[in-house]
N, CA, C, O and the ligand as a Tripos MOL2 file, in Angstrom:
@<TRIPOS>MOLECULE
protein
  233   231    59     0     0
PROTEIN
NO_CHARGES

@<TRIPOS>ATOM
      1 N          89.5600  -85.2720  -53.3410 N.3       1 MET1
      2 CA         89.0060  -84.3370  -54.2860 C.3       1 MET1
      3 C          88.7890  -82.9280  -53.6810 C.2       1 MET1
      4 O          88.2120  -82.7290  -52.6120 O.2       1 MET1
      5 N          89.3100  -81.9810  -54.4740 N.am      2 ASN2
      6 CA         88.9570  -80.6830  -53.9300 C.3       2 ASN2
      7 C          87.6440  -80.1080  -54.6140 C.2       2 ASN2
      8 O          87.3630  -80.2350  -55.8060 O.2       2 ASN2
      9 N          86.9310  -79.4900  -53.7020 N.am      3 ALA3
     10 CA         85.8370  -78.8220  -54.2860 C.3       3 ALA3
     11 C          86.1300  -77.6410  -55.0970 C.2       3 ALA3
     12 O          86.8700  -76.7590  -54.6600 O.2       3 ALA3
     13 N          85.5620  -77.5720  -56.3140 N.am      4 ALA4
     14 CA         85.9450  -76.4130  -57.1270 C.3       4 ALA4
     15 C          85.3500  -75.1870  -56.6550 C.2       4 ALA4
     16 O          84.1640  -75.1410  -56.3280 O.2       4 ALA4
     17 N          86.1940  -74.1020  -56.6010 N.am      5 PRO5
     18 CA         85.7810  -72.8980  -56.0430 C.3       5 PRO5
     19 C          84.5660  -72.3140  -57.0010 C.2       5 PRO5
     20 O          84.6350  -72.4200  -58.2260 O.2       5 PRO5
     21 N          83.5590  -71.7490  -56.4010 N.am      6 ARG6
     22 CA         82.5060  -71.3140  -57.0730 C.3       6 ARG6
     23 C          82.9030  -69.8930  -57.5760 C.2       6 ARG6
     24 O          83.3270  -69.0570  -56.7790 O.2       6 ARG6
     25 N          82.7690  -69.6390  -58.8310 N.am      7 ARG7
     26 CA         82.9670  -68.4340  -59.3930 C.3       7 ARG7
     27 C          81.7110  -67.8390  -59.8940 C.2       7 ARG7
     28 O          80.6790  -68.4810  -60.0870 O.2       7 ARG7
     29 N          81.8700  -66.4990  -60.1040 N.am      8 GLY8
     30 CA         80.7260  -65.8880  -60.8050 C.3       8 GLY8
     31 C          80.1460  -64.9050  -59.8900 C.2       8 GLY8
     32 O          80.8760  -64.3710  -59.0550 O.2       8 GLY8
     33 N          78.9040  -64.6150  -59.9670 N.am      9 HIS9
     34 CA         78.2930  -63.6280  -59.2340 C.3       9 HIS9
     35 C          78.1760  -63.8560  -57.6710 C.2       9 HIS9
     36 O          77.6700  -64.8540  -57.1600 O.2       9 HIS9
     37 N          78.6450  -62.9300  -57.0840 N.am     10 ARG10
     38 CA         78.6030  -63.0030  -55.6930 C.3      10 ARG10
     39 C          77.1440  -62.5650  -55.2820 C.2      10 ARG10
     40 O          76.3800  -62.0400  -56.0920 O.2      10 ARG10
     41 N          76.8320  -62.7980  -54.0580 N.am     11 GLY11
     42 CA         75.4510  -62.5700  -53.5620 C.3      11 GLY11
     43 C          75.0290  -61.0500  -53.5080 C.2      11 GLY11
     44 O          74.4060  -60.4820  -52.6110 O.2      11 GLY11
     45 N          75.5590  -60.4920  -54.7770 N.am     12 ASN12
     46 CA         75.0530  -58.9940  -54.7830 C.3      12 ASN12
     47 C          73.6510  -58.9580  -55.0240 C.2      12 ASN12
     48 O          73.1760  -59.6740  -55.9050 O.2      12 ASN12
     49 N          72.8970  -58.1640  -54.3050 N.am     13 LYS13
     50 CA         71.5220  -57.8570  -54.7060 C.3      13 LYS13
     51 C          71.5040  -57.0970  -55.8800 C.2      13 LYS13
     52 O          72.5120  -56.5230  -56.2910 O.2      13 LYS13
     53 N          70.4020  -57.0560  -56.4540 N.am     14 GLN14
     54 CA         70.2160  -56.3790  -57.7680 C.3      14 GLN14
     55 C          70.4380  -54.8660  -57.3530 C.2      14 GLN14
     56 O          69.8300  -54.3800  -56.3980 O.2      14 GLN14
     57 N          71.3010  -54.1770  -58.0860 N.am     15 SER15
     58 CA         71.4360  -52.8650  -57.9010 C.3      15 SER15
     59 C          70.4230  -52.0810  -58.4080 C.2      15 SER15
     60 O          70.2540  -52.0180  -59.6260 O.2      15 SER15
     61 N          69.6650  -51.4220  -57.5660 N.am     16 LEU16
     62 CA         68.4770  -50.8410  -57.9700 C.3      16 LEU16
     63 C          68.8220  -49.4030  -58.6280 C.2      16 LEU16
     64 O          69.7390  -48.7600  -58.1160 O.2      16 LEU16
     65 N          68.2430  -48.9570  -59.5580 N.am     17 PRO17
     66 CA         68.4530  -47.8930  -60.3220 C.3      17 PRO17
     67 C          68.1880  -46.5710  -59.4780 C.2      17 PRO17
     68 O          67.4200  -46.6320  -58.5180 O.2      17 PRO17
     69 N          68.7190  -45.5580  -59.7690 N.am     18 SER18
     70 CA         68.6150  -44.3500  -59.0370 C.3      18 SER18
     71 C          68.3360  -43.0180  -59.8800 C.2      18 SER18
     72 O          68.7520  -42.9640  -61.0370 O.2      18 SER18
     73 N          67.7820  -42.1660  -59.4340 N.am     19 LYS19
     74 CA         67.7140  -40.8520  -60.1880 C.3      19 LYS19
     75 C          67.8970  -39.5740  -59.3210 C.2      19 LYS19
     76 O          68.0150  -39.6940  -58.1020 O.2      19 LYS19
     77 N          67.9200  -38.4930  -59.8500 N.am     20 THR20
     78 CA         68.0410  -37.3460  -59.1250 C.3      20 THR20
     79 C          66.7470  -36.5060  -59.3800 C.2      20 THR20
     80 O          66.3360  -36.2800  -60.5180 O.2      20 THR20
     81 N          66.1490  -36.0700  -58.2760 N.am     21 CYS21
     82 CA         64.9730  -35.3460  -58.4820 C.3      21 CYS21
     83 C          65.2060  -33.9670  -59.0480 C.2      21 CYS21
     84 O          66.0150  -33.1760  -58.5640 O.2      21 CYS21
     85 N          64.3770  -33.7000  -60.2030 N.am     22 VAL22
     86 CA         64.6540  -32.5580  -60.9410 C.3      22 VAL22
     87 C          64.2530  -31.2480  -60.1080 C.2      22 VAL22
     88 O          64.5860  -30.1320  -60.5060 O.2      22 VAL22
     89 N          63.6160  -31.4180  -59.0840 N.am     23 ARG23
     90 CA         63.1400  -30.3620  -58.1330 C.3      23 ARG23
     91 C          64.0920  -29.9610  -57.1600 C.2      23 ARG23
     92 O          64.6220  -28.8520  -57.1000 O.2      23 ARG23
     93 N          64.2990  -31.0240  -56.3220 N.am     24 CYS24
     94 CA         65.1220  -30.7650  -55.2080 C.3      24 CYS24
     95 C          66.5780  -31.2750  -55.1800 C.2      24 CYS24
     96 O          67.3280  -31.1750  -54.2090 O.2      24 CYS24
     97 N          66.9110  -31.8870  -56.4790 N.am     25 GLN25
     98 CA         68.1900  -32.4580  -56.6310 C.3      25 GLN25
     99 C          68.7500  -33.5170  -55.6910 C.2      25 GLN25
    100 O          69.9380  -33.8270  -55.6130 O.2      25 GLN25
    101 N          67.6900  -34.0600  -54.9480 N.am     26 ARG26
    102 CA         68.1720  -35.2400  -54.1020 C.3      26 ARG26
    103 C          68.1240  -36.4500  -54.8620 C.2      26 ARG26
    104 O          67.3490  -36.6060  -55.8060 O.2      26 ARG26
    105 N          69.0220  -37.3940  -54.4260 N.am     27 PRO27
    106 CA         68.9330  -38.7520  -55.0860 C.3      27 PRO27
    107 C          67.7760  -39.3930  -54.5620 C.2      27 PRO27
    108 O          67.4360  -39.3280  -53.3810 O.2      27 PRO27
    109 N          67.1030  -40.0850  -55.5630 N.am     28 MET28
    110 CA         65.9870  -40.9290  -55.0370 C.3      28 MET28
    111 C          66.1360  -42.3200  -55.6190 C.2      28 MET28
    112 O          66.4290  -42.5360  -56.7950 O.2      28 MET28
    113 N          65.9110  -43.2400  -54.7050 N.am     29 SER29
    114 CA         66.0630  -44.6420  -54.9830 C.3      29 SER29
    115 C          64.8850  -45.1320  -55.6110 C.2      29 SER29
    116 O          63.8130  -44.5420  -55.4770 O.2      29 SER29
    117 N          65.0290  -46.3780  -56.4220 N.am     30 TRP30
    118 CA         63.9460  -47.0050  -57.0830 C.3      30 TRP30
    119 C          63.1280  -47.3610  -56.1090 C.2      30 TRP30
    120 O          63.5590  -47.6930  -55.0050 O.2      30 TRP30
    121 N          61.7060  -47.3280  -56.4420 N.am     31 ARG31
    122 CA         60.7830  -47.8480  -55.5860 C.3      31 ARG31
    123 C          59.7840  -48.7430  -56.3760 C.2      31 ARG31
    124 O          59.5670  -48.5090  -57.5650 O.2      31 ARG31
    125 N          59.2260  -49.6840  -55.7740 N.am     32 ARG32
    126 CA         58.5270  -50.6720  -56.5040 C.3      32 ARG32
    127 C          57.2370  -50.0690  -57.1210 C.2      32 ARG32
    128 O          56.7010  -50.5680  -58.1100 O.2      32 ARG32
    129 N          56.7810  -48.9960  -56.5000 N.am     33 ARG33
    130 CA         55.6340  -48.2970  -57.0770 C.3      33 ARG33
    131 C          55.8760  -47.6330  -58.4810 C.2      33 ARG33
    132 O          54.9930  -47.3420  -59.2880 O.2      33 ARG33
    133 N          57.1550  -47.4560  -58.6210 N.am     34 TRP34
    134 CA         57.6230  -46.7980  -59.8910 C.3      34 TRP34
    135 C          58.0460  -47.8110  -60.8260 C.2      34 TRP34
    136 O          58.5100  -47.4650  -61.9120 O.2      34 TRP34
    137 N          57.9310  -49.0630  -60.5060 N.am     35 ALA35
    138 CA         58.4530  -50.0010  -61.6580 C.3      35 ALA35
    139 C          57.7640  -49.9260  -62.8990 C.2      35 ALA35
    140 O          58.3510  -50.2410  -63.9340 O.2      35 ALA35
    141 N          56.4910  -49.5140  -62.9070 N.am     36 HIS36
    142 CA         55.9020  -49.3550  -64.1490 C.3      36 HIS36
    143 C          56.1210  -48.1550  -64.8530 C.2      36 HIS36
    144 O          55.9210  -48.0710  -66.0640 O.2      36 HIS36
    145 N          56.5450  -47.1670  -64.1160 N.am     37 CYS37
    146 CA         56.8290  -45.7300  -64.8390 C.3      37 CYS37
    147 C          58.0330  -45.1920  -64.4010 C.2      37 CYS37
    148 O          58.1210  -43.9830  -64.1820 O.2      37 CYS37
    149 N          58.9280  -45.9130  -64.2560 N.am     38 TRP38
    150 CA         60.2530  -45.3740  -63.7790 C.3      38 TRP38
    151 C          60.9430  -44.3620  -64.8310 C.2      38 TRP38
    152 O          61.7300  -43.4800  -64.4870 O.2      38 TRP38
    153 N          60.5670  -44.5930  -66.0720 N.am     39 GLU39
    154 CA         61.1050  -43.7150  -67.0400 C.3      39 GLU39
    155 C          60.4940  -42.3120  -66.8610 C.2      39 GLU39
    156 O          61.1370  -41.2950  -67.1190 O.2      39 GLU39
    157 N          59.4180  -42.3010  -66.4750 N.am     40 GLN40
    158 CA         58.6270  -40.9440  -66.3860 C.3      40 GLN40
    159 C          58.7520  -40.2220  -65.0090 C.2      40 GLN40
    160 O          58.3780  -39.0660  -64.8100 O.2      40 GLN40
    161 N          59.3410  -41.0690  -64.0560 N.am     41 VAL41
    162 CA         59.4670  -40.5060  -62.8580 C.3      41 VAL41
    163 C          60.5140  -39.3160  -62.8960 C.2      41 VAL41
    164 O          61.6010  -39.4480  -63.4600 O.2      41 VAL41
    165 N          60.1400  -38.1880  -62.2870 N.am     42 ARG42
    166 CA         61.1370  -37.0900  -62.1880 C.3      42 ARG42
    167 C          61.2410  -36.4040  -60.8420 C.2      42 ARG42
    168 O          62.1960  -35.6950  -60.5260 O.2      42 ARG42
    169 N          60.1780  -36.6660  -60.0580 N.am     43 TYR43
    170 CA         60.2000  -36.0050  -58.7600 C.3      43 TYR43
    171 C          60.1700  -37.0470  -57.8220 C.2      43 TYR43
    172 O          59.6200  -38.1200  -58.0720 O.2      43 TYR43
    173 N          60.7790  -36.7760  -56.6530 N.am     44 CYS44
    174 CA         61.0420  -37.6490  -55.4810 C.3      44 CYS44
    175 C          59.6810  -37.8600  -54.7160 C.2      44 CYS44
    176 O          59.4230  -38.9130  -54.1330 O.2      44 CYS44
    177 N          58.7850  -36.7210  -54.7640 N.am     45 SER45
    178 CA         57.7590  -36.7980  -53.8560 C.3      45 SER45
    179 C          56.6130  -36.0140  -54.6210 C.2      45 SER45
    180 O          56.7860  -35.3660  -55.6530 O.2      45 SER45
    181 N          55.4470  -36.1730  -53.9640 N.am     46 GLU46
    182 CA         54.3220  -35.4630  -54.5360 C.3      46 GLU46
    183 C          54.5860  -33.8760  -54.4200 C.2      46 GLU46
    184 O          54.3130  -33.0490  -55.2900 O.2      46 GLU46
    185 N          55.1520  -33.6320  -53.2130 N.am     47 ALA47
    186 CA         55.4220  -32.1800  -53.0130 C.3      47 ALA47
    187 C          56.2850  -31.5100  -54.0190 C.2      47 ALA47
    188 O          56.1250  -30.3270  -54.3190 O.2      47 ALA47
    189 N          57.2580  -32.3190  -54.5690 N.am     48 CYS48
    190 CA         58.1750  -31.8560  -55.7360 C.3      48 CYS48
    191 C          57.4460  -31.8380  -57.0090 C.2      48 CYS48
    192 O          57.6600  -30.9720  -57.8570 O.2      48 CYS48
    193 N          56.5540  -32.8170  -57.1610 N.am     49 ARG49
    194 CA         55.7330  -32.8390  -58.3880 C.3      49 ARG49
    195 C          54.8240  -31.6610  -58.4800 C.2      49 ARG49
    196 O          54.6640  -31.0560  -59.5400 O.2      49 ARG49
    197 N          54.2280  -31.3370  -57.3680 N.am     50 ARG50
    198 CA         53.3290  -30.1850  -57.5580 C.3      50 ARG50
    199 C          54.1560  -28.9600  -57.5610 C.2      50 ARG50
    200 O          53.6260  -27.9780  -58.0800 O.2      50 ARG50
    201 N          55.3000  -28.8270  -57.1060 N.am     51 ALA51
    202 CA         56.0630  -27.5740  -57.1790 C.3      51 ALA51
    203 C          56.5700  -27.5210  -58.6670 C.2      51 ALA51
    204 O          56.9750  -26.4100  -59.0120 O.2      51 ALA51
    205 N          56.6150  -28.3930  -59.4930 N.am     52 GLY52
    206 CA         57.0120  -28.4040  -60.8730 C.3      52 GLY52
    207 C          58.3160  -28.2500  -60.9990 C.2      52 GLY52
    208 O          59.0820  -28.3330  -60.0390 O.2      52 GLY52
    209 N          58.7030  -28.0000  -62.2530 N.am     53 PRO53
    210 CA         60.2040  -28.0050  -62.6420 C.3      53 PRO53
    211 C          60.9070  -26.7690  -62.1110 C.2      53 PRO53
    212 O          60.3170  -25.7010  -61.9440 O.2      53 PRO53
    213 N          62.0570  -26.9410  -61.8790 N.am     54 VAL54
    214 CA         62.9780  -25.7840  -61.4600 C.3      54 VAL54
    215 C          63.1360  -24.7350  -62.5540 C.2      54 VAL54
    216 O          63.5660  -25.0790  -63.6550 O.2      54 VAL54
    217 N          62.8210  -23.5270  -62.3100 N.am     55 PRO55
    218 CA         63.0530  -22.5150  -63.3470 C.3      55 PRO55
    219 C          64.5740  -22.4780  -63.6080 C.2      55 PRO55
    220 O          65.3600  -22.6510  -62.6770 O.2      55 PRO55
    221 N          64.9680  -22.2670  -64.7970 N.am     56 ARG56
    222 CA         66.3460  -22.2680  -65.1020 C.3      56 ARG56
    223 C          66.9860  -21.0120  -64.5880 C.2      56 ARG56
    224 O          66.4550  -19.9050  -64.6730 O.2      56 ARG56
    225 N          68.0870  -21.2330  -64.0820 N.am     57 GLN57
    226 CA         68.7240  -19.9610  -63.5940 C.3      57 GLN57
    227 C          69.7560  -19.5140  -64.7180 C.2      57 GLN57
    228 O          70.3910  -20.2980  -65.4230 O.2      57 GLN57
    229 N          69.8190  -18.1540  -64.7700 N.am     58 PRO58
    230 CA         70.8070  -17.7350  -65.7620 C.3      58 PRO58
    231 C          72.2300  -17.8590  -65.3850 C.2      58 PRO58
    232 O          73.1110  -17.5230  -66.1760 O.2      58 PRO58
    233 ZN         62.3820  -33.7570  -54.9010 Zn       59 ZN59
@<TRIPOS>BOND
     1     1     2 1
     2     2     3 1
     3     3     4 2
     4     3     5 am
     5     5     6 1
     6     6     7 1
     7     7     8 2
     8     7     9 am
     9     9    10 1
    10    10    11 1
    11    11    12 2
    12    11    13 am
    13    13    14 1
    14    14    15 1
    15    15    16 2
    16    15    17 am
    17    17    18 1
    18    18    19 1
    19    19    20 2
    20    19    21 am
    21    21    22 1
    22    22    23 1
    23    23    24 2
    24    23    25 am
    25    25    26 1
    26    26    27 1
    27    27    28 2
    28    27    29 am
    29    29    30 1
    30    30    31 1
    31    31    32 2
    32    31    33 am
    33    33    34 1
    34    34    35 1
    35    35    36 2
    36    35    37 am
    37    37    38 1
    38    38    39 1
    39    39    40 2
    40    39    41 am
    41    41    42 1
    42    42    43 1
    43    43    44 2
    44    43    45 am
    45    45    46 1
    46    46    47 1
    47    47    48 2
    48    47    49 am
    49    49    50 1
    50    50    51 1
    51    51    52 2
    52    51    53 am
    53    53    54 1
    54    54    55 1
    55    55    56 2
    56    55    57 am
    57    57    58 1
    58    58    59 1
    59    59    60 2
    60    59    61 am
    61    61    62 1
    62    62    63 1
    63    63    64 2
    64    63    65 am
    65    65    66 1
    66    66    67 1
    67    67    68 2
    68    67    69 am
    69    69    70 1
    70    70    71 1
    71    71    72 2
    72    71    73 am
    73    73    74 1
    74    74    75 1
    75    75    76 2
    76    75    77 am
    77    77    78 1
    78    78    79 1
    79    79    80 2
    80    79    81 am
    81    81    82 1
    82    82    83 1
    83    83    84 2
    84    83    85 am
    85    85    86 1
    86    86    87 1
    87    87    88 2
    88    87    89 am
    89    89    90 1
    90    90    91 1
    91    91    92 2
    92    91    93 am
    93    93    94 1
    94    94    95 1
    95    95    96 2
    96    95    97 am
    97    97    98 1
    98    98    99 1
    99    99   100 2
   100    99   101 am
   101   101   102 1
   102   102   103 1
   103   103   104 2
   104   103   105 am
   105   105   106 1
   106   106   107 1
   107   107   108 2
   108   107   109 am
   109   109   110 1
   110   110   111 1
   111   111   112 2
   112   111   113 am
   113   113   114 1
   114   114   115 1
   115   115   116 2
   116   115   117 am
   117   117   118 1
   118   118   119 1
   119   119   120 2
   120   119   121 am
   121   121   122 1
   122   122   123 1
   123   123   124 2
   124   123   125 am
   125   125   126 1
   126   126   127 1
   127   127   128 2
   128   127   129 am
   129   129   130 1
   130   130   131 1
   131   131   132 2
   132   131   133 am
   133   133   134 1
   134   134   135 1
   135   135   136 2
   136   135   137 am
   137   137   138 1
   138   138   139 1
   139   139   140 2
   140   139   141 am
   141   141   142 1
   142   142   143 1
   143   143   144 2
   144   143   145 am
   145   145   146 1
   146   146   147 1
   147   147   148 2
   148   147   149 am
   149   149   150 1
   150   150   151 1
   151   151   152 2
   152   151   153 am
   153   153   154 1
   154   154   155 1
   155   155   156 2
   156   155   157 am
   157   157   158 1
   158   158   159 1
   159   159   160 2
   160   159   161 am
   161   161   162 1
   162   162   163 1
   163   163   164 2
   164   163   165 am
   165   165   166 1
   166   166   167 1
   167   167   168 2
   168   167   169 am
   169   169   170 1
   170   170   171 1
   171   171   172 2
   172   171   173 am
   173   173   174 1
   174   174   175 1
   175   175   176 2
   176   175   177 am
   177   177   178 1
   178   178   179 1
   179   179   180 2
   180   179   181 am
   181   181   182 1
   182   182   183 1
   183   183   184 2
   184   183   185 am
   185   185   186 1
   186   186   187 1
   187   187   188 2
   188   187   189 am
   189   189   190 1
   190   190   191 1
   191   191   192 2
   192   191   193 am
   193   193   194 1
   194   194   195 1
   195   195   196 2
   196   195   197 am
   197   197   198 1
   198   198   199 1
   199   199   200 2
   200   199   201 am
   201   201   202 1
   202   202   203 1
   203   203   204 2
   204   203   205 am
   205   205   206 1
   206   206   207 1
   207   207   208 2
   208   207   209 am
   209   209   210 1
   210   210   211 1
   211   211   212 2
   212   211   213 am
   213   213   214 1
   214   214   215 1
   215   215   216 2
   216   215   217 am
   217   217   218 1
   218   218   219 1
   219   219   220 2
   220   219   221 am
   221   221   222 1
   222   222   223 1
   223   223   224 2
   224   223   225 am
   225   225   226 1
   226   226   227 1
   227   227   228 2
   228   227   229 am
   229   229   230 1
   230   230   231 1
   231   231   232 2
@<TRIPOS>SUBSTRUCTURE
     1 MET1         2 RESIDUE 1 A MET
     2 ASN2         6 RESIDUE 1 A ASN
     3 ALA3        10 RESIDUE 1 A ALA
     4 ALA4        14 RESIDUE 1 A ALA
     5 PRO5        18 RESIDUE 1 A PRO
     6 ARG6        22 RESIDUE 1 A ARG
     7 ARG7        26 RESIDUE 1 A ARG
     8 GLY8        30 RESIDUE 1 A GLY
     9 HIS9        34 RESIDUE 1 A HIS
    10 ARG10       38 RESIDUE 1 A ARG
    11 GLY11       42 RESIDUE 1 A GLY
    12 ASN12       46 RESIDUE 1 A ASN
    13 LYS13       50 RESIDUE 1 A LYS
    14 GLN14       54 RESIDUE 1 A GLN
    15 SER15       58 RESIDUE 1 A SER
    16 LEU16       62 RESIDUE 1 A LEU
    17 PRO17       66 RESIDUE 1 A PRO
    18 SER18       70 RESIDUE 1 A SER
    19 LYS19       74 RESIDUE 1 A LYS
    20 THR20       78 RESIDUE 1 A THR
    21 CYS21       82 RESIDUE 1 A CYS
    22 VAL22       86 RESIDUE 1 A VAL
    23 ARG23       90 RESIDUE 1 A ARG
    24 CYS24       94 RESIDUE 1 A CYS
    25 GLN25       98 RESIDUE 1 A GLN
    26 ARG26      102 RESIDUE 1 A ARG
    27 PRO27      106 RESIDUE 1 A PRO
    28 MET28      110 RESIDUE 1 A MET
    29 SER29      114 RESIDUE 1 A SER
    30 TRP30      118 RESIDUE 1 A TRP
    31 ARG31      122 RESIDUE 1 A ARG
    32 ARG32      126 RESIDUE 1 A ARG
    33 ARG33      130 RESIDUE 1 A ARG
    34 TRP34      134 RESIDUE 1 A TRP
    35 ALA35      138 RESIDUE 1 A ALA
    36 HIS36      142 RESIDUE 1 A HIS
    37 CYS37      146 RESIDUE 1 A CYS
    38 TRP38      150 RESIDUE 1 A TRP
    39 GLU39      154 RESIDUE 1 A GLU
    40 GLN40      158 RESIDUE 1 A GLN
    41 VAL41      162 RESIDUE 1 A VAL
    42 ARG42      166 RESIDUE 1 A ARG
    43 TYR43      170 RESIDUE 1 A TYR
    44 CYS44      174 RESIDUE 1 A CYS
    45 SER45      178 RESIDUE 1 A SER
    46 GLU46      182 RESIDUE 1 A GLU
    47 ALA47      186 RESIDUE 1 A ALA
    48 CYS48      190 RESIDUE 1 A CYS
    49 ARG49      194 RESIDUE 1 A ARG
    50 ARG50      198 RESIDUE 1 A ARG
    51 ALA51      202 RESIDUE 1 A ALA
    52 GLY52      206 RESIDUE 1 A GLY
    53 PRO53      210 RESIDUE 1 A PRO
    54 VAL54      214 RESIDUE 1 A VAL
    55 PRO55      218 RESIDUE 1 A PRO
    56 ARG56      222 RESIDUE 1 A ARG
    57 GLN57      226 RESIDUE 1 A GLN
    58 PRO58      230 RESIDUE 1 A PRO
    59 ZN59       233 GROUP 0 **** ****
């Protein structure tokens, strides 16, 4: 008897969502602390949050 090859999902870890900081344009990876407010997260750090949104350039 041959063991049936297992198909399906490989051992990929859950791909974490990522965003780009609206202030410094750096990619930021999901953090557990943001789990409850990921939708509202815009800044990668407190410093960026305090700096506020980037003024639009013409
Ligand atoms: Zn930032």
